[in-house]
N, C-alpha and C positions, 0 to 999 in steps of 0.2 A: 570460687575465691575471688574477692574484689582486686581492683585494680591498685588498691592503697597496699594491701599485703601481698601482692603477686612480686616474686623476684623477678624484676626486669633488667635486662642487660643496660648499664647507662648510657649506652649509644644510642638505645631506642627511645624517644620522647613523645609517650603516648599523650601526654600533657598538651602538647602541639597540635598533634593530629585532633585531638578532642575539641579545641579551642578553634579550631579552622572549621570543622563539622558544625559547631555550635552557631559561630559569629559570622563565618564567611562564606560557606557553601549556600547558605538560605539565599542568597543574593545571586546565585549564577542558576541562570534560567535552562542554558543548553546543557543537555545531558553529556555531549562529547566534551565540552567543556568542564563539566562537573568531573567526569572521570579522569581527565589529564590533570587536574589540580589535586585530586584525591593522591593519586600516584605519586605525584611530584610533593605532596606534603608528605606521606607516608615514607619516602625514599630519602627526602631531607630530613626527617625525625630521626634517622638513623637504620631503619628496616631496608637494607639494600633490596630492592627490588628491577625486574628487569622487563617484567611484564605484570600487567594487572588487567582484569576484564570485570564486568558486572554482565550476567545473564539474567534475563528477565521472562519467563514463559508468558504465551500472550492467548487470548481467547478470541482468535480472528480466522475467519474461514480459510485463509492463504498463506499464514505466519505462524509458525509454532512458537516462534519465541525472536527475541533480540538479544544481541552480544555487541555491547561496546567494549574494544580492545585498545589499550594502551600497551605500547610496546617501545623501549628506549630506542631513541633516534628515529622514530617513524611517527607519522599521522596519526592522529585517533583515529579509528575505523570503526564505524557502525555495519554490523552485519544483520542481515534479517535471515533466521531460519525457516525456509519454506516448509510448511504443511506437507505430510506425505509419509508414506512408510519407511524411504531412507532416512529421513530425520529421526524418525520414531527409533528405529534401530541404532542409529548413532547415540540416542540419548540413553537407551538402556546399557549402552555399554561405554558410559561415561560416567567420571567421580561426581559430576553435576548432580546427577539423578538423585543422589542420597541427600544432597542439599534441598533440592525441591521438593522431595517427598517427605523427609524425615527430619529435616533440619538439622543435620550432620555434618560435622566438620571431616574433611577426608584430607589425609597427608600423604603425598606419594615422594619418598627421597629418590631422587633418579641416579641409577647406579651406571656404572660406564657400560657394561654389557646388559642385553636385554633379559628381563627376567619372566618367568612362566607365569601367565595370568595378568599380565600388565593390562593397564587400559591403553588403548590404540593411542590417545593423545601424549603418552610418557614417551613412545617411539618418536613422535615428532618432535617433542621438547628435547629429547637426549641428541636429536640430529641437530638441534640449534644451539647446543653447547649449556642448556640448564642443567641443576644440579639438585633443584627442590620445587617443588610444586606443591599448592594448597588449597583447597575449595573450601569456604566460609558460609554458613548460611546467614540469609539478612530476612529477619522476621516482619513481615508488614503488618500493618493494624487490623487487615482482615484474618491474620492467622496461617496466612500464605507464606511461604518463603521463597526467596530469590537467592542468586549466589555472588558471592565476590571469590574471583580467584587470584592468585597471585603465583609469581615465580621470579627464581633468582639463577644467575648464572656463577654466585660466589660459590669458592668450592666448598666453604663451610656449611654451605644451605641455611635453613632457618632454624633458630633455637625453639625448643617446646615453648618456653616462656614466652619468646615475643609473639609468636602465634598465638596463645592462650591471650595476651593483651590485646592483640589486634581483634581477635573475637569479641573480646568485650567491650569494643567500641563500634560494634555492629548495631548497638540499639541508639547510637547517634547519628549513624548512616542512614539505619532505616527509613526515617520520617523527612529526611531531604533526598532521600532517592525514589520513596513512594510519590512525592507531589510529581516530581518530573514524569515518572513510569506513568501516572494516570492520566496527566494531560496528552503525553504521547500517545497512550492508548485510546484516549478520547477521540482525539483526532484522526488515528489512524482507523478506527471502527467508523467515526463519521466519513471518511474518506472513501470507505466500500459502500456504505449506503447513499449518501447524498454527492458525492465526489469532491476533489481537494479544494476549490474555489468556495464551495457553498459551506464544506465544514469549516475552513478558516473565518469566513465571513460570521458562521454561527457561533465558534469559539471566542470571536472578537466582540461577542456580545448583540449581533444583529438578529434579534429573536423577537422581536414582536409582530404580529401577524399584518400584514400589509408594508412591513418594512423590506425595502429592497432598491434597485435603480434600473432605470432605463439603459441598457445596453445594445449596441448593434452588435449582431452576430450573424454567422451562418448557422441556418436550424436542420438538424438531419433529423429524418424519419426514415425509420425501415420496418420492414416487418416479414415475418416467414409467410411464404406463401402456402396454401393448402393446408394451413393449421388444423382447420374441423375437419376435415378427412383422415388428417393423421390422428386427430385424438378419439377418431371413432374405430380407428383400425390398430392402435399402438394401446398396450397395457399402461397404466397409469407410471410406472417406474421408467419405462421406455420411453413415454413420453416426455418426461422431465428430464431424464438423461440426454434425449434430442435437441429439448430446448436450451440447456446448459453448454451443448456442444455449439449449437448456434449463436448463442448469445456470447459465448467465450471468443470465438472466432471475430465476432463484430467488435465488442469491446476492446479488444486487442490491436484492431485496425484503428479503432478511433482514437486511443489512447497515446498509440505507438506515433499518430500524425499531429498529437497536440489538441485532440478535442477532449470533452468532458461529457461523459455519460450521465444523464440525469436522470434516467429512470427506464424501467421496465413495464410496459402495459400491455398485459397480456403476452403476444407474441410478438409484438413492436419494442422498437428502442428510440428512444427521444435524446438527442444529445445536442451541443453547441460547440461551435468555434468562434469565442468571441474574437470582436474585430473592434479596432478603433474608432472613433466617431466618424461620418461619412467615408465609408472605406473606398480607397481608391480602385480603378481598374488595375488587375494583378494583384490584389490585395493578398498578401501572404495567408489568411485563414481561408480565403475562397480557394486558392491552392492546395492548402492543407486538407481540407474538407474533401476536395475531388480525388486526392490522391488516397485518402483514406476511403473512399468510397469504392474506387478500383480496387485496392487492397484487400477491402473485406468481400468483394466479388470473387476474386481470385481465390482468398482463403476457402470461401464456401464451396469453389469448383473443387480444390484439394479435398475438403471435406466429403464430398459427393464421391470421388474417387475410392476414398477408403471405405465408406459405407456401402457402396456397391460391392467392392471386393470382399467384403465381410457378409453378404447377403441382404443387406438393409436397400432402402431407398434412397434417391436422392431429392434433396429438398432444394426450394426456390426462395429466391427473396427478390425484394425491391426496395430501392432508394430513392428519396427525393431529398434536393437541397434548395434552400431557399434563402436569401438574406434579407434580413429586416430588423426594426427596432421591437425589442421585448422588454417587459418587466421581467427583471431576476430577482426573486426575492421568497420572503414567507406568503403562503396563502393556505386558507384552511378553516377549520374551527377554532375555537378559542385554546382548546387543550389537545388538539392534532393537526399540526402544521406539515406543509411539504415545502421544501425550498427547491424551485422550479422557474421555468419561463411560462407565461402567458401573454399573448396578444394576438392580433389577427393575423399577423407573421406567422406564428405558429399554427395556426387554423389553417392558413393556405397549405404551409408544408404537408399537413396531415391529409389535406384534399387531394394535393397531388400525387403522394405516394399512393393513395387508393387507385390510382389510375394504373399501376404497374401491373396487376393482374390482369386488368381487361386489354391492355395493351400488348403484354408481353414484355416490355421494355423493362429492363434491370435497373437503368440509371434515368431519371429524369430530374430537370431542374427548372427553377423559374425563370421569367424573363430578367429578372433584377439580378439573378447570379448570373446568367448567360452575359451579362452586360458586363460584369466585372472579372469574369474568367478569361485567362490568356489561351483556354482550351478552344477546339473548334465543334461547334453546336449547331445544328440545325432545328427549325420548330417541327416539332409533332402534329402541332394543330392548337385551336383555342378552342376553351371549354368553358362553361358556365357552372361553379361550383356551388353547392348550399350553402348559404351562410355568407359567400363572399360576393362581394358586389363588382358586376360587370364582367366581361370576358379575359381570361387570363392564357396567355400563350406559354405553351410548355413544350420545353428542348428537352432533345435527347443528344448525346454525342454524335457528330456527323459520321463516324464510320459505321454506327449501326443503322443508317437509313431510317426509312418513314415505314 
C-alpha cells in the first residue's frame, strides 16, 4: 500500500519526516545527532514517541552490535553490545531478532499486567510506564536488515496506520543510516587492526606509501618468554589460547594507560605512547608507559596464578621502554601497507627487550627513558647491540637491584 492511499491520522505528517530524511539528514555526520534529529522530527510530525533506538549488528571480534538510544528528556546514548554468549541469548529472546533476520515488523502492546511469553524488554518498558512498542526493519543495500524501535507512553499507543506509514519511510532512512554505519564500522574495524590514531589518519586520507610524520614517543616492546618451548609442548589450539590470554592482558594494560598497540610480531607486542615534541622530565607519556608496564606485569602474575591453579604452567614476560623520535605512517609495498613506527629508536627498544631473557629482568629501560622518568632506576650495565652504534646503558627499577 502506498503512502498516498494509506489512511493516516491527520496528526502524523509523514511528508515532514520524508522531507527531513531526504533534504536535511544527509548533512548530519554524527550518528547520535542523526538519531536525535529523527526522533524529534517524528515526534514533531505528530507520532508521539518517548523512546527511539537504532540497532545495527556488527562484524567485529569484540562487539556484536551497536544501539543508539534516544529517550525523552535524556541525552542520546550509544551502547556497544559485547560479543559473547550472554548477548547472543538476549538477542534470541528479543523482538529485534525478527527484524535482523527476516526483515519483519514486530508490534508489542504493553498491557498493565505481565503476559505469558512476553519478551523480557516488555517488562522493562512496562516498569517505565510505556504503553506500546514496535520494531521496524531497515533494509540496507547489501540486503541485510537493521532495526528501528519506537515506544510511547501515550495511553492509546500507536495506530496501525501510523506504524505502517512510518514503515514506509524506512526506504528513505536506509541510505542515510547506511552511510554513517559503514563509516563507523570501518573506523571500528580499523581500530581493532591498526589502533585508533592510525585508523583516524587512514580514514582522513593518509593512505599513500611513505606518507606519515615524525613524532616523539615512548616505544614499548615486550614478549612472551620461552615461547619456543611452549610451541613444542602445547597443541596448536592451546598455544593460540595462551597467546591470546597473554596479548589480552598486555593490550588492556597498554590501552588502559593511554598507549596504542601497533602490532603483534610473533609473541611480541609493539606499542607507543606519543609525546609532545622534546618531552620534558616527568613527561606524562613516560609516566603512563611506566604505569602500564607495571600493570602488565601484575596482570601476568595474576594470570599465572590462575593457570597454575588449573594445572597449567606459568609464563614469563619482559618489557623494554625507550623514548625517541620515530616515523609514524605508511610503509610497505604498493598494494600492501602497514601503518606503524620505524626508525633507530624502534630498533633500540627491540634490542633492549632482547636482554630480558638473558638477564632475568622483567622491566628494562633506556638511558633516554631513565632521564625523563620520575621513578627510581639504576644502571644494569652498558651493552653493545647489533646495528646500534656505541655502548648503550640499560636501566632497571631500583628495587630490583642488579
